[in-house]
C-alpha positions as CSV (number, residue, x, y, z in Angstrom):
1,M,78.4,-172.6,-89.0
2,S,80.4,-169.8,-90.4
3,Q,81.4,-169.5,-94.0
4,G,84.6,-171.4,-94.7
5,Q,84.1,-174.1,-92.1
6,V,83.6,-177.7,-93.3
7,Q,80.8,-179.7,-91.8
8,P,82.0,-183.0,-90.6
9,E,80.7,-186.0,-92.5
10,S,77.9,-188.0,-91.1
11,P,79.0,-191.4,-89.6
12,H,76.1,-193.1,-91.5
13,R,76.6,-193.8,-95.2
14,V,73.6,-193.6,-97.4
15,L,73.5,-196.5,-99.9
16,P,71.6,-196.5,-103.1
17,P,68.6,-198.9,-103.1
18,R,69.3,-202.5,-104.0
19,V,68.5,-203.4,-107.6
20,S,66.9,-206.8,-108.1
21,T,68.9,-209.5,-109.9
22,F,66.0,-209.8,-112.3
23,W,65.8,-206.0,-113.1
24,W,65.9,-207.0,-116.8
25,L,62.5,-208.7,-116.6
26,E,60.7,-205.5,-115.6
27,K,60.4,-204.1,-119.2
28,G,60.4,-205.6,-122.6
29,S,63.2,-203.3,-123.8
30,Y,65.4,-204.4,-120.9
31,F,64.7,-208.1,-121.8
32,A,65.5,-207.4,-125.4
33,F,68.8,-205.8,-124.3
34,I,69.8,-208.9,-122.3
35,L,68.8,-211.2,-125.2
36,R,71.0,-209.2,-127.5
37,E,73.9,-209.5,-125.1
38,L,73.3,-213.2,-124.8
39,S,73.1,-213.6,-128.6
40,C,76.9,-212.8,-128.7
41,V,77.6,-216.2,-127.2
42,F,75.7,-217.9,-130.1
43,V,77.5,-215.7,-132.6
44,A,80.8,-216.9,-131.0
45,W,79.6,-220.5,-131.3
46,F,79.1,-220.1,-135.0
47,V,82.6,-218.8,-135.4
48,V,83.9,-221.8,-133.5
49,Y,81.7,-224.1,-135.6
50,L,83.0,-222.6,-138.8
51,L,86.6,-223.0,-137.6
52,L,85.9,-226.6,-136.8
53,L,84.5,-227.1,-140.3
54,V,87.5,-225.5,-141.9
55,R,89.8,-227.7,-139.9
56,A,87.8,-230.8,-140.9
57,V,88.0,-229.9,-144.5
58,T,91.7,-229.3,-144.5
59,Q,92.4,-232.6,-142.8
60,G,90.8,-234.7,-145.5
61,D,87.6,-236.5,-146.5
62,A,87.5,-238.8,-143.5
63,S,87.7,-235.9,-141.1
64,Y,85.1,-234.0,-143.0
65,Q,82.7,-237.0,-143.0
66,E,83.3,-237.3,-139.2
67,F,82.5,-233.6,-138.8
68,L,79.2,-234.0,-140.8
69,A,78.2,-237.0,-138.7
70,W,78.9,-235.0,-135.5
71,S,77.0,-232.1,-136.9
72,A,73.9,-234.3,-137.6
73,T,73.6,-235.3,-133.9
74,A,70.5,-234.0,-132.2
75,P,72.3,-231.8,-129.6
76,I,74.5,-230.0,-132.2
77,L,71.6,-229.7,-134.6
78,L,69.5,-228.1,-131.8
79,L,72.3,-225.9,-130.8
80,N,72.7,-224.7,-134.4
81,I,69.0,-224.0,-134.8
82,V,68.9,-222.0,-131.6
83,S,72.1,-220.2,-132.6
84,F,70.7,-219.4,-136.0
85,L,67.6,-217.8,-134.4
86,F,69.8,-215.8,-132.0
87,L,72.0,-214.8,-135.0
88,I,69.0,-213.4,-136.8
89,F,67.9,-211.5,-133.7
90,H,71.4,-210.1,-133.3
91,A,71.5,-209.0,-137.0
92,V,68.1,-207.4,-136.9
93,T,68.8,-205.5,-133.6
94,F,72.2,-204.4,-135.0
95,F,70.5,-203.0,-138.1
96,A,67.8,-201.4,-136.0
97,A,70.5,-199.5,-133.9
98,A,72.2,-198.2,-137.0
99,P,70.0,-195.1,-137.6
100,Q,70.6,-194.0,-134.0
101,A,74.3,-194.7,-134.2
102,M,74.9,-193.1,-137.6
103,V,73.6,-189.6,-138.3
104,V,74.1,-189.1,-142.1
105,K,74.1,-185.6,-143.4
106,V,73.8,-184.6,-147.1
107,G,74.6,-181.0,-147.2
108,P,72.6,-179.2,-144.5
109,N,70.0,-182.0,-144.4
110,T,70.0,-185.1,-142.2
111,V,69.1,-188.4,-143.9
112,P,66.0,-189.9,-142.2
113,G,66.7,-193.0,-140.1
114,S,64.4,-195.1,-142.2
115,L,66.6,-194.5,-145.2
116,V,69.8,-195.4,-143.3
117,L,68.1,-198.6,-142.2
118,A,66.9,-199.3,-145.8
119,G,70.5,-198.7,-147.0
120,H,71.8,-201.3,-144.6
121,Y,69.3,-203.9,-145.6
122,A,70.0,-203.2,-149.3
123,G,73.7,-203.6,-148.6
124,L,73.0,-206.9,-146.9
125,A,70.9,-208.1,-149.8
126,A,73.5,-207.1,-152.3
127,V,76.3,-208.9,-150.4
128,S,74.1,-211.9,-150.0
129,A,73.4,-212.0,-153.7
130,V,77.1,-211.8,-154.6
131,V,77.9,-214.6,-152.1
132,C,75.2,-216.8,-153.5
133,W,76.4,-216.1,-157.0
134,L,80.0,-217.0,-156.1
135,L,79.1,-220.1,-154.2
136,L,76.2,-221.5,-156.1
137,G,76.6,-219.9,-159.5
138,V,72.9,-218.7,-159.3
């Protein structure tokens, strides 16, 4: 074939190999990734639960008592426990990703990732302490 001529395309398409539906079970890091994505559903549940609580409180004592009784049922209690565990996992993995997502420079030096992570946990502890102080007077 001389230069400048275009070779006709092959009538056969080459497809990439099929990926298993369960590709995420092959490695622990893939599984953790999928669990983190799934944890967003439970974070959303906590938002809905909090909104339901606010609605019950604003509608008066009877509505609030009804909400508390509903919250004490086994399915909701189990859902909240599982959601809490996923929420902890979501927060820990969020903080663990922070050093890779944030490169902090002080002058010409880069702050080590462990210090960025420690700063995030220190901030979490400080905000938690302020919230406890405001809510509980502790």
